[in-house]
N, C-alpha and C positions, 0 to 999 in steps of 0.2 A: 321459583328459580329452577333452571335446567341443570341437570347433571351432565358433566362432561367426562369423557373417557380419559383415564390416566391422570386425573387430578391429584397433584401432590405439591408440597412446598418444601424448600430446603435451602441451606446455605453452604457455600464452599468456594474453592478457587476456580472450578470449572464444572459445568453441569454434568458432564459425563462421570465425574468422580464423587458426586454427592450421594449420601445415604438419605433417601427421600422419606419424608413423613407422608404416607399415602392416605388420601382422603376418600377414595372410592373403590379401593381394591384391597381386600384383607390379606393376611389375617390382621384384625384390629386389636387394639389394646382393650382390656376389660373396661366397660363403661362408655366406650365410643359407639354411638348409634349411627351416625352418618354425617354428611356435609353437603351443602348446596352452594353453587357458584354460578353467577350469571355474567357473561362478558358484556362490557359496556363499550360504546363508541369512544374513539379518542378525541381529545381536545388539546390541540397544540402539542401533539406527540406523547401525551400522557393519558392514562385511564384511571379513573377513580372507581374502585370496585369493592365488593364485599364477599367474604366467605363466611357462611354460617355453619358452625360446628355444633352438632347436637350430642349432648353428653348426659348420661344417667348412670349413677353408681354411688359408691361410698365416697366420703371425702378424700380418702387416700387415692382411690382410682381417678377421681376428677383432678386431683393435684398432679398426678403423673401425666395425664393428658395435657393439662395446661403447661406443664414443664416441657413436654415434647414440642408443643406449638411454639413456645418461646425459643427453644433451642433451634428449631427449624428456621425461624426468622431472625436469628441472632445478628446476622450481618447488617440488617437495616435497623436494628434496635440499639446497637452499640456503636458509638462514635469511634472513628479511627480503625474500624475493622478492615483487614486486608481481604476478606471474603466478600461475596455478593450473595444476595438472597434472590430466589427465583420461584415463580409458579410454573408448574409443568403440566402439559396436556399431551394427549396422543392425537396426532393428525393422521387420519386415514389416507389422505392424498399422498403423503410422504411415506406412509407405513413406518413412522418413526415418531419419537417424542419431539416436542418443541418447547422452548423456554422463553419466558419474559422476565426481565429483571424487575424485582420489587424494590422501590426506592424508599418508601416509608410504610410503616404498619402500626396500627394501634388497636386495642382490644376494648370491647364493650359487652356487657351482659344484656341480653334482650329481656324486656319486661315479662313478668308472669312466671319467673322461674321458681322452683321449689327446692328448698334445702332443708334437710333434717340431719340428725346425728348419724343415722344409719343409711339413709338412701335419699339422694337428691337428683334433680334434673334441671338443666338449663341449656340455653342456646348461647354459645359464644360467638359474637360478631367480630370478625377480623376485617377492619377497614384498611384497605391497602391502596397505595398509589404505585402504578407500574408503568414501565415503558410500553408504548403502543405496539411495537413490533415484537413478534415471536421469532426466535432463531431456532434452526434445527441443529441436530448433532453435526459436528465437524466432519467434512468429507474431503477426501484426497482429490486433487486436481491433476490431470495429465498436462505436462508441459512439453514443448518441443521447439527445436530450431532446425537449422539446415543439417545437423548431424542426425536428426531423427527424433523419436520420442525419448523422454527420459525413462528411468525405471524407479524401483523402490528406493534406490540410493540417491536419486536426484539427477539433475542435468547440469553439465558444466557450461558456464558462460565465461568468455574471455573479455579482455579490455580493449578489443578492437573488432572490426567487422570488415573483412576483405574477401578476396576470391577463394580463399582456402575453405573447403567444406568443414563445418563444425567450429570454425574459429569465428564465433559470433558474440557480439555484445548484447544480444537480444534473445528473448524467448517468447513464445506465444501460448495462449490457451484458447481452446475451442469449447464453447458451452453447449455444443450440439448433444442432445440426449439428456441434458440436465433438467430440462423443463422449468427454467427459471421464469418468474413473472416480473421480477424487479431486481435491481442491483443488490448484490450480496457482499458482506464483508469478507475480506481475504486475510489469510495468515501466510507469511513467507518465512522460510528458514534459509539463511545464507551461510554455508559452511566453507571455511578455508581448508582445502584438502591437506592431507598429510604431506609435509615437505613444502607446502606453498608459502609464498611471501605474505607477511602480515599486511592487513588492509587498514589504511587510514580512513580518510574521508571517502565516501562513495555516495552515488546518487541513483535513484530508481524512478523512472518516468514511464507512463504508459498512455496509449490512446487506442480507440476502437476503430476498426476498419469495416466500413459498411460494404465495401467491395474488395474482398481479399484477393481477387484475381490480378489486381495491379497494385502492388505494394509500393509506396513511395520510398525513395532513397533518403535515409536519415543520416548516412555517413558520406562525407565528401573527402576524397583523397586529395591532398594538396597538389600532387603531380598531375591531376586531371584538369587543372585549370591552366590559364595563360599567365606567364610571368615566373621569374625565378629560374633557378638551375636545379635539375633533378639529380639526386645523389642516391645511389643504391646502398642499402643497409638492411641486413636480415632482421634487425631489431626494430624496423619501421613497419607500420601497417602497409600491407601490399608490397613490402620489400623496398620502398623508396620514400624519401622525404624531399621537401623543396626548400632551397636556401634562397632567401631574399636579402639583398644588400642595397643600401641607398645612403644618401647624404643630403644635407640641406636643412633649412629651418622650417619648411612647410610640410603639409601632408603629401606623402608620396603613395601612389598606387602600387601595391606590391603584387597583387594577383587578382584574377577574376575567374568566375566559374559560371557556367550556364545552368540555370534551374529550369528544367523542362516544364512544359504546360501540364504534363501528367503529375509531376511532383507538386507544383503549385496548387493544382486543382484538388488533389487528394488531401493536402494539408491545409486547405482553406479553413479558416476559423480555428485552427489549432495553434495555441500559443506555444512557441518553441524557444528554448534557451540555447544559443550556440555555445559550444565548448570547443575552443581551439586548443589542440594538443601540440606543444612544442616538443620536437624530437630531442633537442638539446636545450634544456632550460637556460635562459640568458641570465647573466649577472649584471647587465646594464641597468642603471637606475633611470627613472624618468621616461622610459619608453612607453609610448601610447599607441593604441590601436583603435580602429573603428571599422564597422561594417556598413556597406551601402547596398541598397537594392535599387536597381535601375531598370527602367522599362523604356524601350525605344531610345536609349541613350540618355534619358533624363532620370535624375535621382528622385525616387518616390519614398525612400526611407533612409534615414541616417541614424545609426545607433548612438547611444551615449558613449562617451570615451571610456575605453577599458585601459586602466593603468596596469601595465604588465608587472606581475609579481615576480621578482627575481628569485631564481632557484626553483620555481614551480613549473610543472609541465602544463597543468590545466589553466587556461586563461578563459574565464567565464564572462560572457557578455550579458547584457540585459535581455530579458525575454522579448520576443518580437513575433509579429504575424507576417505571413508571406502574401497576404491578399488584403485588398481594401475591404472595409466592413460593409460598404453600401452597394456591392455588386450583387445582382440577383442570382448568379450562379446557375443560370439555365443552360449555359454552354460551358465547354472547358475554358479555364482561365488562361490568359496569355502568360508565357514564360517570363522569367526575370533573369537579370544578371546580378550575381553577388560579387561585390568587390571588397577586398581587404586593403585598408590604408594604414600607413604607419607614420609616426612623427618622433624624431629625436632631435630637438632643436640644436642647430649649430654643430652637430656631430655626425660622424658616419655611424651606421648601425647595420646589424646583421641579425637575421631571424631564421631559425630552422623549424619549419612547420610540417607536421606529419599529416594531420587530418582535422576535420571539423565534424562534430556530432551535434545534430539538432535534437536536444533533449526535450521530450514532451512535458508540458507543465500543468495540464488540466488535472491529472492525477499524478502527484509528484511527492517524493520523499527525499530529503537530504539527510545523511547520517554523518555528523561531525565527530571526528575521533577525539576521545579522551585519552585512551591508553592503546588503541589499536586492537584489531581482531587477529589473534595469532592462529597458527596452523592447528587444526583439529578443534577449533572453537567455532561457534556459530552465533549469528545474530538473528533474533526472532523479531518480526514486525507484525503485530496483530491489530488490524483495523477495528475489530469488534471490541476489544478491550481498550483501544486507543493507547496502546503501550508498545514500547520496543525494549528489548533487553538481550543480553548475551548469555551463552552457556559455555562453560569451560570445566572439563572434568566432572560433569554432572551437577555443577553449581551455577547459580545465577549471579550475574554481575553486570555492571553498566560500563560498556566500552565506548558507546557513542551516544550523543544527543541527537534526537530526531526532530526534523522540522518539516512542515507541510502536511497536507491532508493524506490520510491513509488510502490504500487502494481498494476499490470495489470491483467485483466481477459483474460485468454487464451482460444481459441476456441477448441471445440470438446473433451476436457478432463476434468475430475474432478480435482478440485483444492482444496487443503486442507491447512488451515491456523492454526497456532499454536500461543498461547499467553502465556507469562510468566510475572507475576506481582510481585511487591514488595510494601510494605506499606511505610509510610513516615519515619519509623524508620529503613528501610533497611531489614525488615523481610519479608519472603515470605510464610505466612500461606496458607494452602490448601483451606481455605474457602473464600479467596478473589474472587470477581466475578465482571464481567462486562456484560452489555447487548449490543449486537452488532447488527447493521443494516448495509446493504450494498446497493450500487447503482453502475451503470456503464453508460458510454456513448459510443454508437457504433461509430466506426471510419471508415471513407471512404476516399479514395484517388480519387480526381476528377481532370482532366477528366479520 
């Protein structure tokens, strides 16, 4: 068996805070001779391995060492433990420690041991099953948007994206210089600033941009389309919203927008969830909406019907693609027309639309409010732990339920994240804001 630098085992809530039981770097406990460990190849994401610990000493000394081993692995020996057990190594390529979670462990005595009343020796075999991936120590990520880079206190994101610099519902990360080989788990902290409005439901979606020189438009202002009447309002995105009025029993075309060839080409293959924001939430019941994609005047996609939720700003449609699946994509894709249709059978209807956000769905998290996130409180979303929780006055609590797959940081490409928020009343004013900070853990496969 080969010795590996930095070999240690331990249990705790996070690797950086564990007091490790070191197996290759002293000072050692009396009676501890050494340890051997050999990395094994993974099978279906798990590794079956063995650590052999060589002990020679008095019964009391041996019992102390056995007790330390059990204590170090307590998280995988005790049911219901809130801690996790890890094996630790030092990775020279990162110049840092890396950790793999131990899922189960059991002990065996190797044959041929010698025990006497005064002095004994034996080899303790620790059979362990661990996750194949090693993760590194958590590292801070730089995030930016049109206002520039964030700082140690974070970056502010708003609930809209218009022509005003810094008023963005998005932020980006650049992995240049990180030397990533594969996707890495991320951790986010979303803080409601002092004096900010409480946050109810909110969503976070991201996609990668292979060519950041031409970033697709993910927000469409209602007034940029054809149809309806434009009304100025400083509380609307870009200072305007669009009012649509109609009557009759069938579907009425309310508005249409041009989706350029660049936008369709850049978002080809990306599943998007349209979120239509009403500037003035309607109180009408039974109002239905649908979206249509048209090419050369012919409908190529018709969304499932969206039943408008009275009193809520955000009207969420079913996820959709902007391109056909069987196109080779050797050339730019043809542009499309996006149409909004409404129906209110036998009655006249009115709808005030502010904008539409195409929320990416490949990496997506929805946070459904239980109690809401108050000012000076933050929500933590940790992909590595597969957990989300909130912090208020230095204490943990659960303010939101999270749905969807956590976010990973992908190598060699710019990654853009989009946020959409609602308040506790279900309204989605443009001045809602959060301060975001981000971290990641590098991933390695060993051996």
